[in-house]
N, C-alpha and C positions, 0 to 999 in steps of 0.2 A: 774803195780801197785802191791804193796805187802801189807801184813798185817801191816807193819810198818807205812804206811800212815794212815791206819785206827786207829792204836794205837796213833799216833801223834794227830789226831783230837779229840780223847777222853781221852787225858792224864789227870790223876788224877781227873776223873769225871767232868771235865769242858770241854764243847764243844768248839772247835776252828775251824774256817773255814780253809779249806785246798783245794788246787787245784792241779791237776796233768796236766801238759801241754804235749801234745803228738805231735810229728812232723806231718805235713800234708802229704797227699799222695805224693809219689815220682813221679814226672812227667815222668821220663824215664822208670821206672820199673812198675809203677802203684801200687806199694806195699804201704800198710798203715796198721796201727794197728786198729783193730775193736774189741770192747768189746761185748761179747755175753750175759752177764748178763743184765736183764731188769732194775735192781737196784743194787746198790753196795752190800747190805746185803739182802739176801733172804733165806728163809727156803726151804729145800727139800720137795718134795711131792712123796709119795709112794702109789701105788695102793695096797690095801689089802682087801680081802674078800668082794668085791663089793663096797668098800668105799675108801676114801683117808686118809692116815696118813700124816699129815703135810699140806703143802700149795698146794691146788688143782691146782693153776695156774702154778706150777712149776713141774708137773709130767713129761712132755715131756723132759724138760731140765735136770731133775734129771736122767732120763733113759739114756739120751745122755751122761751125765758126767760119769755115771756108766760104760757105754760101752767104755769110754775113759780111764778107770782105777781108777776113783774116788771111794772111799769106804766110804759111810756114815754109821752111826750107826743104821740106820733105826728107828729113833726116831722122834717124832713130831716136834722137834726144831733143826734138823740138819742144820747147816749153809752150804749153797752151796759155793763152792770155787769161787774166782774171776777168770773169764775166758776171754781170748782174743786170737786172732790169727793175724799173720802177712800175712799169705798166706794159701792156702789150705793145705800146708804141714807143717806149723809151727804153732802149737796150744799149748797154755799153760794153766794150771790150777794151781791156787795158793790158798791153804786153808787159811781161816781166823782163826787166833788163837782165842780160846775161851775167853781169858782174854782181848781182845782188843775192845770188844763191850759191850754195856750195854743194857740189856733187862729190860723193865719196865712192871710190872704186872698191868693190868687194871681190876678193878672190877666195875661192873654195879649195 
């Protein structure tokens, strides 16, 4: 899955349903695609000075992605890349382009 799919579902600020169909597990090799993200769009979480900058639920995943070469801006709203693996040796990280999602400011 790439950012283009996210862009399609949010094209011109109108939400469109979209689905990505992935092949089932190969019965001969046991290989299958598995997504690592808990949700498609999540913010990174960084430990800083005894607290957390960003999403506290994503601190472990953020550290793992950084160890795999992902470089966030270390800001409160860094988007985590879409991540999936085919096997222990084939792992992919795809950044989400900043212009393909819409953030909504909520005031209480």
